[in-house]
Backbone as a ProteinNet text record, in pm:
[ID]
protein_1_A
[PRIMARY]
MPKTKPSTTDPAIIAAVADYFKVLSEGSRLQILTCLKSGAMNVMELGEATGLGQANLSKHLKVLTQAGILFRQPKGTSAYYEIADPIIFELCELVCERISERIQQQAESLKAFHSKNTVF
[TERTIARY]
5823.8	5854.5	5861.5	5791.8	5791	5928	5958.6	6083.5	6072.2	6180.2	6181.4	6250.3	6194.5	6248.7	6373.2	6483.8	6604.6	6578.8	6640	6625.2	6702.3	6639.5	6707.3	6810.3	6818.5	6923.4	7042.3	7031.8	7141	7260.1	7376.8	7494.4	7527.3	7504.4	7532	7437.2	7310.4	7212.2	7248.6	7282.8	7319.8	7441.6	7540.2	7660.2	7624.9	7535.7	7494.5	7419.8	7335	7261.7	7360.1	7456.2	7557	7635.3	7672.5	7744.2	7659.5	7529.3	7436.9	7432.8	7421.8	7417.6	7551.7	7662	7793.2	7797.7	7741.5	7737.7	7659.3	7550.8	7464.7	7516.9	7623.8	7673.1	7760.9	7780.8	7865.8	7777.7	7799.2	7717.3	7714.7	7828.2	7832.8	7744.3	7738.4	7653.5	7506.6	7470.3	7331.1	7297.7	7392.9	7374.4	7350.5	7426.9	7409.5	7270.4	7228.8	7096	6986.7	7001.9	6903.3	6893.8	7007.8	7007.7	6938.5	6952	6894.8	6747.4	6694	6552.8	6461.6	6501.7	6418.3	6443.3	6542.8	6569	6717.3	6746.5	6884.3	6965.9	7093.9	7187.3	7321.4	7396.1	7530.7	7629.8	7755.6	7857.3	7873.4	7872.4	7887.9	7772.1	7650.1	7533.4	7541.2	7581.7	7593.9	7703.5	7813	7920.9	7875	7799.5	7746.6	7646.4	7563.2	7458.9	7515	7621.3	7674.7	7795.6	7867.3	7990.6	8109	8089.2	8197.6	8288.7	8416.7	8511.4	8487.6	8532.6	8504	8560.5	8682.7	8742.7	8664.2	8630.7	8554.9	8415.3	8351	8218.1	8220.3	8318	8328.9	8347	8425.7	8446.7	8313.8	8236.8	8108.6	8006.9	8005.9	7913.8	7947.1	8074.5	8116	8067.6	8084.8	8041.1	7889.9	7815.1	7668.7	7621.2	7691.5	7655.9	7687.3	7804.5	7841.3	7748.4	7692.8	7599.8	7459.8	7437.2	7306.6	7206.5	7252.8	7164.3	7140.1	7243.7	7232.8	7258.8	7210.7	7260.7	7307.4	7402.4	7472.1	7425.9	7383.5	7333.4	7418.5	7508	7587.2	7497.7	7520.1	7447.9	7547.4	7585.4	7683.6	7815.7	7866.1	7994	7977.6	7855.2	7828	7769.2	7765	7694.8	7598.3	7477.4	7376.1	7354.2	7338.4	7315.1	7172.9	7110.4	6976.6	6956.9	6854.8	6823.6	6777.7	6837.5	6800.6	6675.9	6659.6	6544.6	6493	6379.8	6327.5	6291.9	6289.6	6259.4	6364.8	6479.8	6585.7	6534.1	6443.6	6391.1	6296.4	6220.2	6134.5	6219.4	6327.5	6418.7	6478.6	6527.1	6587.7	6486.5	6364.8	6261.6	6227.4	6218.3	6189.7	6298.6	6423.4	6535.6	6536.6	6515.8	6514.4	6404.2	6286.9	6176.4	6212.5	6269	6306.8	6411.7	6511.7	6617.4	6561.3	6475.8	6413.6	6331.3	6254.8	6176.1	6267.4	6376.9	6469.2	6534	6573.4	6635.9	6535.9	6411.5	6307.4	6283.1	6280.5	6261.8	6379.2	6500	6618.3	6614.8	6572	6563.1	6459.5	6346.6	6242.9	6291.3	6362.7	6417.9	6519.1	6603.4	6703.5	6636.2	6532.8	6459.2	6393.7	6333.4	6270.4	6375.6	6490.8	6598.7	6644.8	6664.5	6711.7	6607.6	6480.5	6377.1	6366.7	6393.9	6390	6512.2	6623.9	6750.6	6797.6	6712.2	6749.2	6712.3	6809.6	6787	6782.5	6664.9	6647.9	6573.8
11620.9	11575.1	11696.4	11693.3	11807.4	11827.4	11955.3	11988	11950.8	11898.5	11872.1	11988.9	12025.5	12136.8	12089.2	12166.8	12125	12120.1	12025.9	12011.2	12120.1	12180.6	12285.5	12226.4	12094.9	12032.2	11990.5	12011.2	11980.8	12070.4	12013.4	12093.8	12203.3	12178.6	12280.8	12399.2	12371.8	12478.5	12556.6	12485.6	12550.9	12640.7	12593	12673.7	12798.6	12784.8	12900	13003	12955.7	13047	13118.9	13045	13106.4	13213.8	13184.8	13283.3	13407.4	13388.7	13500.3	13590.2	13528.2	13607.6	13673.5	13612.3	13676.3	13805.9	13803	13923.3	14032.8	13995	14092.9	14133.9	14070.8	14099.9	14224.7	14291.5	14410.2	14534.4	14622.3	14742.4	14831.5	14846.4	14931.6	14875.3	14743.8	14681.8	14704.8	14698.2	14726.1	14872.9	14960.1	15102.4	15121.3	15051.7	15058.6	15009.2	14897	14842.6	14940.7	15005.3	15104	15218.7	15263	15370.5	15327.8	15201.1	15152.4	15114.7	15126.2	15091.4	15179.6	15303.7	15396	15388.3	15310.2	15294.9	15289.3	15268.6	15253	15380.3	15360.5	15471.5	15433.3	15535.7	15507.1	15519.9	15487.5	15486.3	15624.4	15728.9	15863.8	15897.6	15865.5	15892	15810.3	15683.9	15599	15650.6	15697.7	15753.5	15874.5	15962.2	16080.5	16041.4	15943.3	15902.6	15828	15750.5	15667.6	15727.8	15815.6	15869.4	15774.7	15663.9	15567.7	15615.5	15587.2	15619.3	15529.2	15572.7	15499.1	15357.3	15338.3	15204.3	15111.5	15161.4	15082.6	15049.9	15149.3	15132.2	15030.8	15042.3	14949.6	14805.7	14788.4	14654.2	14595.4	14674.6	14626.2	14601.5	14687.4	14667.5	14538.4	14509.5	14385	14263.9	14265.8	14153.9	14135.9	14245.4	14238.8	14190.1	14230.7	14187.8	14039.9	13996.5	13855.8	13764.4	13816.3	13737.7	13733.8	13811.1	13813.5	13904.7	13986.7	14078	14204.6	14247.4	14363.6	14320.1	14400.6	14385.1	14518.9	14511.3	14628.2	14650.5	14772.8	14807.8	14920.9	14890.2	14997.8	15093.5	15223.1	15327.3	15436.3	15441.8	15540.9	15517.8	15623.1	15612.1	15569.3	15550	15509.5	15370.1	15317.7	15192.1	15218	15171.9	15188.3	15054.8	15062.5	14943	14947.2	14830.1	14820.2	14684	14675.9	14553.1	14446.7	14328.5	14218.8	14146.9	14138.2	14069	14149.9	14218.6	14306	14234.5	14102.1	14030.3	14058.9	14108.7	14144	14244.2	14333.4	14433.6	14371.1	14270.4	14199.5	14128.9	14067.5	13999.1	14098.9	14210.9	14312.3	14370.5	14395.9	14449.6	14349.9	14223.1	14120.3	14117.2	14118.5	14116.1	14242.7	14358.4	14486	14488	14438.2	14433.7	14347.6	14230.6	14140	14203.3	14265.1	14328	14444.4	14523.5	14635.8	14587.3	14480.7	14423.7	14376.5	14309.9	14257.9	14372.4	14478.1	14593	14659.5	14670.1	14730.5	14646.1	14514	14425.7	14437.5	14444.5	14459.2	14591.5	14697.5	14828.9	14825.5	14760.2	14749.9	14666.7	14559.1	14475.7	14553.3	14630	14709.9	14816.7	14878.9	14981.6	14919.4	14802.3	14733.3	14694.3	14648.5	14610.5	14730.2	14843.7	14963.1	15014.9	15006.7	15056.5	14966.2	14837.6	14744.7	14760.5	14797.9	14801	14941.1	15038.8	15174.6	15197.4	15240.3	15264.7	15415.8	15464.4	15606.3	15620.2
2546.3	2679.3	2773.5	2888.8	2980.9	3045.7	3070.4	3138.7	3285.1	3339.3	3482.8	3551.9	3663.6	3740	3815.3	3810.2	3882.1	4032	4097.6	4241.5	4313.8	4414.5	4490.5	4586.1	4594	4674.5	4588.1	4459.1	4366.8	4400.8	4426.3	4463	4361.4	4233.7	4132	4147.3	4178.9	4201.3	4327.4	4432.4	4558.2	4537.6	4463.3	4435.9	4355.8	4259.1	4177.4	4262.4	4352.4	4441.7	4534.3	4587.6	4675	4599.2	4474.9	4393.9	4369.6	4345.1	4322.3	4445.5	4563.1	4686	4715.2	4673.8	4689.3	4609.4	4490.4	4407	4478.3	4542.7	4610.2	4747.9	4794.2	4929.1	4936.2	4826.6	4818.7	4818.7	4915	4928.8	4805.4	4739.5	4619.8	4509.4	4499.8	4396.3	4427.5	4553.6	4590.8	4562.6	4582.9	4553.3	4403	4320.7	4175.3	4136.6	4193.9	4162.4	4200.4	4313.5	4357.3	4256.4	4205.6	4105.9	3977.3	3941.3	3815.6	3827.5	3946.8	3966.2	3880.9	3859.9	3782.5	3632.2	3590.9	3448.2	3415.7	3288.6	3241.5	3263.6	3291.5	3309.8	3249.3	3205.5	3157.6	3273.3	3246.6	3351.6	3416.1	3335	3388.6	3484.2	3444.2	3529.7	3658.3	3646.3	3765.1	3858.1	3799.9	3881.1	3960	3895.4	3963.7	4072.3	4042.4	4137.4	4258.1	4237.1	4345.5	4414.6	4344.2	4399.9	4385.4	4316.3	4295.6	4183.1	4195.9	4090	3970	3853.7	3731	3732.7	3780.1	3782.1	3874.6	3992.7	4089.6	4035.5	3978.9	3922	3808.4	3720.6	3607.5	3655.2	3760.9	3817.9	3865.8	3938.8	3991.4	3879.4	3779.7	3666.8	3592.5	3578.2	3511.8	3590.3	3722.1	3806.3	3796.3	3805.3	3798.4	3661.6	3557.3	3422.1	3401.7	3447.1	3434	3512.6	3622.4	3704.3	3643.8	3537.3	3473.4	3542.2	3633.9	3706	3624.2	3551.8	3462.9	3320	3228.2	3092.5	3041.7	2951.7	2897.5	2755.3	2727.9	2594.8	2538.6	2442.3	2381.6	2302.3	2320.8	2245.5	2211.2	2085.2	2042	2112.1	2176.7	2246.5	2391.8	2436.1	2574.2	2578.1	2698.3	2722.4	2837.7	2820.6	2924.4	2993.4	3124.2	3204.4	3255.8	3255.3	3313	3375.3	3455.7	3528.4	3429.4	3438.5	3349.2	3399.8	3530.4	3588.3	3707	3690.1	3795.9	3926.6	3926.9	4051.2	4158	4115.8	4210.4	4313.5	4271.4	4364	4465.9	4424.8	4520.6	4624.7	4578.8	4669.8	4769.1	4719.1	4805.5	4903.9	4857.9	4947.6	5057.5	5023.5	5122.7	5228.9	5186.1	5280.4	5364.1	5301.7	5375.6	5481	5446	5542.1	5662.2	5636.3	5745.6	5835.6	5776	5854.3	5934.5	5873.4	5943.1	6062.3	6043.1	6152.6	6266	6229.4	6329.8	6407.5	6338.7	6405.3	6499.1	6454.3	6537.1	6663.2	6647.5	6763.1	6860.2	6806.8	6892	6968	6900.3	6965.4	7077.3	7052.5	7155.4	7273.5	7246	7352.7	7435.4	7368.8	7438.4	7523.8	7469.8	7544.5	7668.3	7652.7	7765.4	7869.5	7823.7	7914.2	7995.2	7928.1	7997.9	8097.4	8060.4	8151.6	8276.3	8262.3	8378.5	8466.4	8406.2	8480.1	8516.9	8498.1	8533.6	8679.3	8757	8899.2	8921.8	8961	8991.5	9118.5
[MASK]
++++++++++++++++++++++++++++++++++++++++++++++++++++++++++++++++++++++++++++++++++++++++++++++++++++++++++++++++++++++++

């Protein structure tokens, strides 16, 4: 029997999507994801790369792991974190492009406004 695709209007799906975006709404978590774009890192490496304290970093790594965005791979006395689904970078790039376009349009509008309203 073929699988049926869940409806995107299903309240459970909508709640899960909202939770996913809540996880991504934290700047430190986006910073961690950016660091992991080049490959797996342990907590010490992530701390050095992000400047986050160990307790704060561990909290964010736990949230990202529980959300299924990262996975944790124990190796010896360390644990390495890596991206569980690389599509996260496509999503982030799409959002960054849109925001960049919007900021550029706002800057152009502001520049046009100032040039029209400057009295010299």
